[in-house]
VOPAGU-2260 file (C-alpha; in pm, 1 decimal, decimal comma):
REM VOPAGU-2260
SITE   aa  ch    i         X         Y         Z
SITE  MET   A    0   -3929,7   -5293,9    7447,7
SITE  ARG   A    1   -3699,8   -5353,3    7148,8
SITE  ARG   A    2   -3821,9   -5609,4    6873,7
SITE  PHE   A    3   -3528,3   -5772,1    6678,3
SITE  SER   A    4   -3536,9   -5880,4    6325,7
SITE  LEU   A    5   -3548,0   -6270,1    6249,4
SITE  PRO   A    6   -3264,1   -6483,6    6140,8
SITE  ASN   A    7   -3236,3   -6516,8    5744,2
SITE  ARG   A    8   -3333,0   -6870,4    5755,6
SITE  GLU   A    9   -3445,7   -7008,3    5420,4
SITE  PRO   A   10   -3610,9   -7321,1    5370,2
SITE  ARG   A   11   -3501,8   -7590,1    5155,7
SITE  ALA   A   12   -3705,5   -7750,0    4907,4
SITE  LEU   A   13   -3816,2   -8116,0    4914,5
SITE  SER   A   14   -4049,1   -8253,9    4708,5
SITE  THR   A   15   -4351,2   -8415,5    4883,1
SITE  PRO   A   16   -4637,5   -8580,3    4708,6
SITE  ASP   A   17   -4945,2   -8364,9    4601,4
SITE  LEU   A   18   -5218,5   -8276,6    4838,5
SITE  PRO   A   19   -5569,0   -8458,1    4732,5
SITE  THR   A   20   -5770,1   -8364,9    4419,6
SITE  SER   A   21   -6096,5   -8533,9    4544,3
SITE  ILE   A   22   -6270,4   -8662,4    4808,9
SITE  ASP   A   23   -6264,6   -9032,5    4704,8
SITE  ASP   A   24   -5913,2   -9001,1    4657,7
SITE  THR   A   25   -5844,3   -8833,2    5077,3
SITE  ALA   A   26   -5985,5   -9131,7    5147,5
SITE  ALA   A   27   -5817,7   -9385,2    4888,5
SITE  ARG   A   28   -5508,5   -9250,5    5044,0
SITE  LEU   A   29   -5590,7   -9293,8    5403,0
SITE  LEU   A   30   -5722,9   -9630,9    5310,5
SITE  ALA   A   31   -5429,8   -9715,7    5096,0
SITE  LEU   A   32   -5226,9   -9692,3    5501,5
SITE  ASP   A   33   -5510,0   -9907,5    5669,2
SITE  TYR   A   34   -5684,9   -9552,6    5751,2
SITE  VAL   A   35   -6040,8   -9727,1    5700,5
SITE  PRO   A   36   -6218,8   -9336,7    5735,9
SITE  GLU   A   37   -6603,6   -9307,9    5697,6
SITE  ARG   A   38   -6734,5   -9038,3    5441,4
SITE  ALA   A   39   -6803,2   -8748,9    5640,1
SITE  LEU   A   40   -6451,9   -8789,7    5835,0
SITE  ALA   A   41   -6281,0   -8796,7    5446,2
SITE  THR   A   42   -6503,7   -8503,7    5336,7
SITE  THR   A   43   -6365,8   -8241,6    5616,7
SITE  VAL   A   44   -5975,5   -8394,8    5640,3
SITE  PHE   A   45   -6011,9   -8302,9    5215,0
SITE  LEU   A   46   -6171,0   -7922,1    5303,4
SITE  ALA   A   47   -5893,1   -7875,9    5598,4
SITE  LEU   A   48   -5637,3   -7974,2    5325,4
SITE  LYS   A   49   -5784,1   -7733,5    5057,0
SITE  LEU   A   50   -5868,2   -7452,3    5247,9
SITE  GLN   A   51   -5597,8   -7444,0    5495,0
SITE  ARG   A   52   -5753,8   -7472,6    5816,7
SITE  PRO   A   53   -5718,1   -7697,8    6133,3
SITE  LEU   A   54   -5848,6   -8014,5    6131,4
SITE  PHE   A   55   -6079,6   -8065,4    6542,8
SITE  LEU   A   56   -6108,8   -8399,8    6607,8
SITE  GLU   A   57   -6298,2   -8472,7    6864,7
SITE  GLY   A   58   -6501,1   -8809,5    7028,6
SITE  GLU   A   59   -6417,1   -9077,8    7261,6
SITE  PRO   A   60   -6063,8   -9245,6    7313,4
SITE  GLY   A   61   -5915,9   -9509,2    7108,7
SITE  THR   A   62   -6137,6   -9387,5    6750,5
SITE  GLY   A   63   -5806,6   -9332,5    6563,3
SITE  LYS   A   64   -5836,5   -8883,3    6618,0
SITE  THR   A   65   -5441,1   -8946,8    6654,2
SITE  GLU   A   66   -5380,5   -9164,9    6398,2
SITE  ILE   A   67   -5556,0   -8984,5    6151,9
SITE  ALA   A   68   -5245,0   -8732,7    6205,6
SITE  LYS   A   69   -5021,0   -8995,0    6181,6
SITE  THR   A   70   -5145,2   -9099,7    5866,5
SITE  LEU   A   71   -5158,2   -8802,3    5698,7
SITE  ALA   A   72   -4809,4   -8743,4    5764,5
SITE  ALA   A   73   -4694,2   -9047,6    5582,4
SITE  MET   A   74   -4958,6   -8987,8    5320,3
SITE  LEU   A   75   -4814,2   -8655,4    5258,1
SITE  GLY   A   76   -4492,2   -8713,9    5301,7
SITE  ARG   A   77   -4416,8   -8423,4    5603,2
SITE  PRO   A   78   -4244,0   -8461,7    5940,2
SITE  LEU   A   79   -4537,1   -8480,4    6228,4
SITE  ILE   A   80   -4450,9   -8268,6    6498,9
SITE  ARG   A   81   -4685,5   -8373,7    6806,8
SITE  LEU   A   82   -4764,9   -8122,1    7125,8
SITE  GLN   A   83   -4907,4   -8397,5    7379,6
SITE  CYS   A   84   -5124,2   -8194,8    7622,4
SITE  HIS   A   85   -5108,7   -8212,4    7978,9
SITE  GLU   A   86   -5250,7   -8040,2    8274,2
SITE  GLY   A   87   -5016,5   -7774,0    8341,8
SITE  LEU   A   88   -4850,0   -7693,5    8077,1
SITE  ASP   A   89   -4789,5   -7373,1    7933,4
SITE  LEU   A   90   -4651,3   -7142,7    7677,2
SITE  ALA   A   91   -4250,5   -7191,2    7786,0
SITE  GLY   A   92   -4352,4   -7622,2    7708,3
SITE  ALA   A   93   -4579,4   -7590,0    7402,7
SITE  ALA   A   94   -4440,5   -7266,2    7196,3
SITE  TYR   A   95   -4084,6   -7156,9    7321,5
SITE  GLU   A   96   -3850,6   -6993,6    7584,6
SITE  TRP   A   97   -3558,2   -6891,7    7643,6
SITE  ASN   A   98   -3214,0   -7074,7    7714,4
SITE  TYR   A   99   -3167,6   -6834,9    8055,2
SITE  ALA   A  100   -2846,6   -7070,7    8162,9
SITE  ARG   A  101   -2652,7   -6970,0    7846,0
SITE  GLN   A  102   -2775,4   -6557,3    7847,2
SITE  MET   A  103   -2651,5   -6585,2    8218,6
SITE  LEU   A  104   -2327,7   -6735,1    8051,0
SITE  GLU   A  105   -2329,9   -6483,7    7798,6
SITE  ILE   A  106   -2346,9   -6156,7    8014,3
SITE  ARG   A  107   -2090,5   -6248,5    8233,8
SITE  LEU   A  108   -1847,3   -6386,0    7938,6
SITE  GLY   A  109   -1920,1   -6024,4    7749,3
SITE  GLU   A  110   -1843,5   -5817,8    8119,7
SITE  SER   A  111   -1549,6   -5986,4    8128,5
SITE  GLU   A  112   -1489,0   -5859,9    7761,3
SITE  GLY   A  113   -1627,8   -5481,4    7824,2
SITE  ARG   A  114   -1940,8   -5476,3    7586,8
SITE  THR   A  115   -2190,6   -5268,0    7663,0
SITE  ARG   A  116   -2533,8   -5328,7    7840,7
SITE  GLU   A  117   -2649,6   -5227,3    7496,1
SITE  GLN   A  118   -2464,9   -5462,2    7272,3
SITE  LEU   A  119   -2544,7   -5752,1    7509,4
SITE  ALA   A  120   -2928,5   -5670,8    7468,6
SITE  ASP   A  121   -2879,5   -5682,8    7113,6
SITE  GLU   A  122   -2718,3   -6038,9    7089,4
SITE  LEU   A  123   -2872,9   -6177,4    7423,2
SITE  PHE   A  124   -3233,4   -6211,7    7268,1
SITE  GLY   A  125   -3106,5   -6351,3    6941,5
SITE  ASP   A  126   -3163,6   -6651,6    6765,2
SITE  ARG   A  127   -2923,2   -6936,4    6955,7
SITE  PHE   A  128   -3072,5   -6856,4    7247,7
SITE  LEU   A  129   -3425,6   -6899,8    7127,6
SITE  ILE   A  130   -3514,7   -7275,8    7224,3
SITE  ARG   A  131   -3804,9   -7366,6    6956,4
SITE  ARG   A  132   -4103,5   -7584,1    7105,2
SITE  ALA   A  133   -4372,8   -7771,7    6918,5
SITE  LEU   A  134   -4588,7   -7448,3    6773,1
SITE  LEU   A  135   -4256,7   -7272,6    6722,2
SITE  GLN   A  136   -4107,1   -7569,3    6548,1
SITE  ALA   A  137   -4391,7   -7617,4    6294,9
SITE  ILE   A  138   -4505,3   -7242,8    6180,7
SITE  ASP   A  139   -4081,5   -7209,0    6103,9
SITE  PRO   A  140   -4027,5   -7062,7    5808,2
SITE  ALA   A  141   -3685,6   -7282,9    5848,6
SITE  GLN   A  142   -3918,3   -7578,2    5699,7
SITE  PRO   A  143   -3809,3   -7764,9    5442,5
SITE  VAL   A  144   -4197,6   -7834,2    5385,1
SITE  PRO   A  145   -4486,2   -7772,4    5666,0
SITE  PRO   A  146   -4541,7   -7997,1    5881,0
SITE  VAL   A  147   -4821,1   -8186,8    6037,3
SITE  LEU   A  148   -4866,4   -8053,4    6402,9
SITE  LEU   A  149   -5069,5   -8252,7    6613,9
SITE  ILE   A  150   -5211,0   -8087,4    6948,4
SITE  ASP   A  151   -5306,6   -8361,7    7120,5
SITE  GLU   A  152   -5604,5   -8454,8    7374,8
SITE  LEU   A  153   -5610,5   -8059,5    7428,1
SITE  ASP   A  154   -5894,9   -8100,4    7645,5
SITE  ARG   A  155   -5570,7   -8246,8    7923,6
SITE  ALA   A  156   -5469,6   -7867,3    7899,4
SITE  ASP   A  157   -5599,6   -7629,0    8117,3
SITE  GLU   A  158   -5877,4   -7398,4    7977,7
SITE  PRO   A  159   -5602,1   -7097,1    7991,3
SITE  PHE   A  160   -5334,9   -7235,9    7768,6
SITE  GLU   A  161   -5600,1   -7219,6    7449,0
SITE  ALA   A  162   -5560,5   -6839,8    7456,3
SITE  PHE   A  163   -5171,4   -6894,5    7359,0
SITE  LEU   A  164   -5301,7   -7171,7    7042,5
SITE  LEU   A  165   -5493,3   -6860,6    6880,9
SITE  GLU   A  166   -5272,2   -6652,0    6711,4
SITE  VAL   A  167   -5116,4   -6993,3    6594,2
SITE  LEU   A  168   -5458,7   -7135,9    6428,3
SITE  SER   A  169   -5620,0   -6819,7    6270,3
SITE  ASP   A  170   -5293,9   -6648,6    6182,4
SITE  PHE   A  171   -5012,9   -6953,3    6183,7
SITE  GLN   A  172   -4748,8   -6742,2    6362,1
SITE  ILE   A  173   -4661,3   -6671,0    6739,7
SITE  THR   A  174   -4579,4   -6313,2    6802,1
SITE  ILE   A  175   -4285,2   -6354,8    7068,6
SITE  PRO   A  176   -4227,7   -5963,3    7222,3
SITE  GLU   A  177   -3857,4   -5986,3    7286,7
SITE  TYR   A  178   -3788,2   -6150,8    6977,6
SITE  GLY   A  179   -4064,0   -6080,3    6669,9
SITE  THR   A  180   -4312,3   -6208,7    6531,3
SITE  VAL   A  181   -4243,4   -6589,3    6365,5
SITE  LYS   A  182   -4484,7   -6705,6    6079,3
SITE  ALA   A  183   -4497,0   -6965,7    5876,3
SITE  VAL   A  184   -4439,7   -6909,8    5523,0
SITE  THR   A  185   -4685,7   -7243,6    5398,7
SITE  PRO   A  186   -4911,8   -7287,3    5711,7
SITE  PRO   A  187   -4926,1   -7664,5    5850,3
SITE  ILE   A  188   -5093,8   -7892,4    5878,4
SITE  VAL   A  189   -5332,0   -7890,2    6216,9
SITE  VAL   A  190   -5512,3   -8132,3    6374,9
SITE  LEU   A  191   -5634,6   -8050,2    6753,5
SITE  THR   A  192   -5799,4   -8396,3    6927,1
SITE  SER   A  193   -6008,0   -8424,9    7256,0
SITE  ASN   A  194   -6168,2   -8673,8    7462,2
SITE  ARG   A  195   -6398,7   -8414,0    7544,2
SITE  THR   A  196   -6328,5   -8474,1    7955,4
SITE  ARG   A  197   -6416,4   -8139,5    7933,0
SITE  GLU   A  198   -6604,7   -7857,7    7678,3
SITE  ILE   A  199   -6314,6   -7662,6    7440,7
SITE  HIS   A  200   -6338,3   -7283,3    7398,6
SITE  ASP   A  201   -6555,0   -7151,0    7089,6
SITE  ALA   A  202   -6279,9   -6921,6    7020,9
SITE  VAL   A  203   -6088,1   -7257,1    6931,4
SITE  LYS   A  204   -6332,0   -7430,8    6795,1
SITE  ARG   A  205   -6453,7   -7108,2    6530,4
SITE  ARG   A  206   -6115,8   -7143,7    6376,7
SITE  CYS   A  207   -6108,0   -7512,1    6307,9
SITE  LEU   A  208   -6298,6   -7752,6    6097,1
SITE  TYR   A  209   -6498,1   -8013,8    6328,4
SITE  HIS   A  210   -6571,9   -8374,3    6272,3
SITE  TRP   A  211   -6710,3   -8601,4    6572,7
SITE  VAL   A  212   -6471,1   -8913,1    6554,7
SITE  GLY   A  213   -6756,8   -9186,2    6656,2
SITE  PHE   A  214   -6727,8   -9590,9    6714,1
SITE  PRO   A  215   -6736,8   -9794,5    6385,3
SITE  ASP   A  216   -7018,7   -9996,5    6320,1
SITE  ALA   A  217   -6967,4  -10316,6    6288,4
SITE  ALA   A  218   -6893,5  -10385,0    5898,8
SITE  ARG   A  219   -6633,1  -10058,1    5937,4
SITE  GLU   A  220   -6464,4  -10190,8    6225,8
SITE  ALA   A  221   -6469,6  -10594,3    6085,8
SITE  GLN   A  222   -6283,7  -10348,3    5765,4
SITE  ILE   A  223   -6017,1  -10196,9    6018,7
SITE  LEU   A  224   -5920,1  -10515,0    6178,8
SITE  ALA   A  225   -5865,2  -10726,3    5868,4
SITE  ARG   A  226   -5637,8  -10393,4    5765,1
SITE  ARG   A  227   -5480,8  -10393,7    6106,9
SITE  VAL   A  228   -5471,3  -10784,8    6234,9
SITE  PRO   A  229   -5471,8  -10961,8    5856,9
SITE  GLY   A  230   -5369,5  -11269,9    6003,9
SITE  ALA   A  231   -5635,1  -11307,8    6211,0
SITE  PRO   A  232   -5875,9  -11624,8    6145,6
SITE  ALA   A  233   -6230,2  -11483,9    6012,0
SITE  ARG   A  234   -6402,4  -11622,1    6272,9
SITE  LEU   A  235   -6222,5  -11508,9    6521,4
SITE  SER   A  236   -6271,4  -11201,2    6396,4
SITE  ALA   A  237   -6610,7  -11211,1    6341,7
SITE  GLU   A  238   -6682,0  -11283,2    6679,5
SITE  ILE   A  239   -6434,7  -11046,7    6855,7
SITE  VAL   A  240   -6591,1  -10748,3    6669,8
SITE  ALA   A  241   -6998,0  -10856,2    6719,9
SITE  PHE   A  242   -6816,8  -10896,5    7118,5
SITE  VAL   A  243   -6708,9  -10546,4    7119,4
SITE  GLN   A  244   -6989,3  -10427,8    6937,4
SITE  LYS   A  245   -7253,0  -10566,8    7181,7
SITE  LEU   A  246   -7015,5  -10430,4    7516,0
SITE  ARG   A  247   -7041,3  -10102,8    7363,9
SITE  GLU   A  248   -7439,5  -10100,1    7440,1
SITE  ILE   A  249   -7336,7  -10180,4    7809,6
SITE  GLU   A  250   -7353,9   -9909,7    8099,7
SITE  LEU   A  251   -6957,4   -9903,8    8158,1
SITE  TYR   A  252   -6818,1   -9632,0    8266,9
SITE  LYS   A  253   -6520,4   -9653,0    7988,6
SITE  LEU   A  254   -6623,9   -9827,5    7683,4
SITE  PRO   A  255   -6377,9   -9993,5    7418,0
SITE  GLY   A  256   -6238,2   -9816,6    7073,8
SITE  ILE   A  257   -6131,4   -9962,5    6825,5
SITE  ALA   A  258   -5753,9  -10008,2    6952,9
SITE  GLU   A  259   -5856,2  -10192,7    7247,9
SITE  THR   A  260   -6021,3  -10402,9    6958,3
SITE  ILE   A  261   -5736,1  -10472,1    6762,8
SITE  GLU   A  262   -5516,2  -10507,0    7071,6
SITE  TRP   A  263   -5759,9  -10779,5    7202,7
SITE  THR   A  264   -5707,3  -10939,8    6873,6
SITE  ARG   A  265   -5349,1  -10936,9    6871,5
SITE  ALA   A  266   -5348,9  -11135,5    7234,9
SITE  LEU   A  267   -5586,6  -11348,8    7152,6
SITE  MET   A  268   -5340,4  -11500,9    6898,9
SITE  GLU   A  269   -5106,0  -11484,8    7120,1
SITE  LEU   A  270   -5241,9  -11726,6    7245,0
SITE  ASP   A  271   -5340,4  -11946,2    6919,6
SITE  ALA   A  272   -5754,0  -11853,4    7011,6
SITE  LEU   A  273   -5955,1  -11954,9    6652,7
SITE  VAL   A  274   -6281,2  -11919,5    6836,9
SITE  LEU   A  275   -6413,4  -11697,7    7168,1
SITE  ASP   A  276   -6448,9  -11942,3    7498,7
SITE  PRO   A  277   -6580,2  -11802,4    7809,4
SITE  GLU   A  278   -6325,7  -11910,9    7988,9
SITE  THR   A  279   -6055,7  -11677,8    7722,8
SITE  ILE   A  280   -6302,6  -11351,4    7762,3
SITE  ASN   A  281   -6271,0  -11395,7    8103,6
SITE  GLN   A  282   -5922,8  -11440,2    8155,3
SITE  THR   A  283   -5816,4  -11151,5    7900,8
SITE  LEU   A  284   -6064,6  -10886,3    7973,9
SITE  GLY   A  285   -5763,3  -10689,0    8103,4
SITE  VAL   A  286   -5666,2  -10613,7    7730,0
SITE  LEU   A  287   -6033,0  -10488,8    7601,0
SITE  LEU   A  288   -6114,7  -10324,5    7943,5
SITE  LYS   A  289   -5966,1  -10078,6    8183,2
SITE  TYR   A  290   -6184,3  -10060,1    8476,7
SITE  GLN   A  291   -6198,9  -10329,1    8767,5
SITE  ASP   A  292   -6546,0  -10238,0    8797,0
SITE  ASP   A  293   -6653,9  -10288,9    8441,7
SITE  ILE   A  294   -6452,8  -10585,7    8396,1
SITE  ALA   A  295   -6676,8  -10703,5    8753,4
SITE  LYS   A  296   -6997,1  -10598,0    8533,5
SITE  VAL   A  297   -6902,5  -10828,0    8240,1
SITE  GLN   A  298   -6707,0  -11083,1    8356,0
SITE  GLY   A  299   -6853,1  -11459,1    8413,1
SITE  SER   A  300   -7241,6  -11475,3    8313,9
SITE  GLU   A  301   -7263,1  -11168,4    8140,9
SITE  ALA   A  302   -6971,8  -11240,6    7921,6
SITE  ALA   A  303   -7081,3  -11595,1    7877,9
SITE  ARG   A  304   -7460,4  -11417,1    7792,4
SITE  LEU   A  305   -7334,7  -11186,2    7506,1
SITE  LEU   A  306   -7125,0  -11469,7    7369,9
SITE  GLU   A  307   -7476,6  -11678,8    7334,7
SITE  GLN   A  308   -7631,4  -11436,8    7224,8
SITE  ILE   A  309   -7347,2  -11369,9    6956,6
SITE  ARG   A  310   -7391,8  -11717,3    6794,8
SITE  ARG   A  311   -7794,3  -11730,0    6823,8
SITE  GLU   A  312   -7775,5  -11470,2    6592,9
SITE  THR   A  313   -7511,2  -11591,6    6401,6
SITE  GLU   A  314   -7700,2  -11968,0    6318,1
SITE  THR   A  315   -7998,2  -11721,2    6260,1
SITE  ALA   A  316   -7799,9  -11541,5    6009,7
SITE  ARG   A  317   -7744,6  -11815,2    5850,2
């Protein structure tokens, strides 16, 4: 099979902010964009940037895994390229495919003009027929700056898809049989996330720096809430954080993440709530919990019990 040389696609220079110089600098710059990282996460992010290694984030939904990629893109002034994984995702949807309709038109046009099969073959697998998907876009040498590549919810894709990623994660390149090897001049910043609905293969994890993103403790959740919903009344915010923390101690099908805490706070503010009360909690549990069995388990007496427990603990602390 013939190999075709890559076209001259010179990148355009574009000034971007420098990488963080330390763990403290990483944490401070994330915090400046309202992302409140724990120390271990700031350390892993700093090392991933310095070592030019992909960052693999695993944890419960709604704990800020996707948000870290968005924040890094904003922090470093780089474009964000997002590959949302799903069942049935393949190389054509994730990396590249050929524009077959346009190729067929080119063949018919070439035949009408008397071009030989060899002449047509030289042109059909050229740059203008190549459709670049997220993975190929991220390592395209023509990128003015290396982007942030987010491979989101990898656990939703089929297991064989992980094999497609190995060349990208280890060498930041993709080999296209009809075209050649496309390799990044400077590696993109790669962030992979997984909600752990299934195990990701060791071959993927070995190529990455790993961090488990868990639920925040009460102090960090309150800090996140203060930054993401700054207009929330102090008492309401404190009760919301305490209530959500108590919910996570109950055996539920899907525990609420920080994303649900933020959304619930905004919903309660729209209802002009100043404090929590059993009726308001019961009416808005669908914002916080996403499964009917969980709502039924908490609604009514359990919600009232949790709220009363929070009030007693608050009084004792005072």
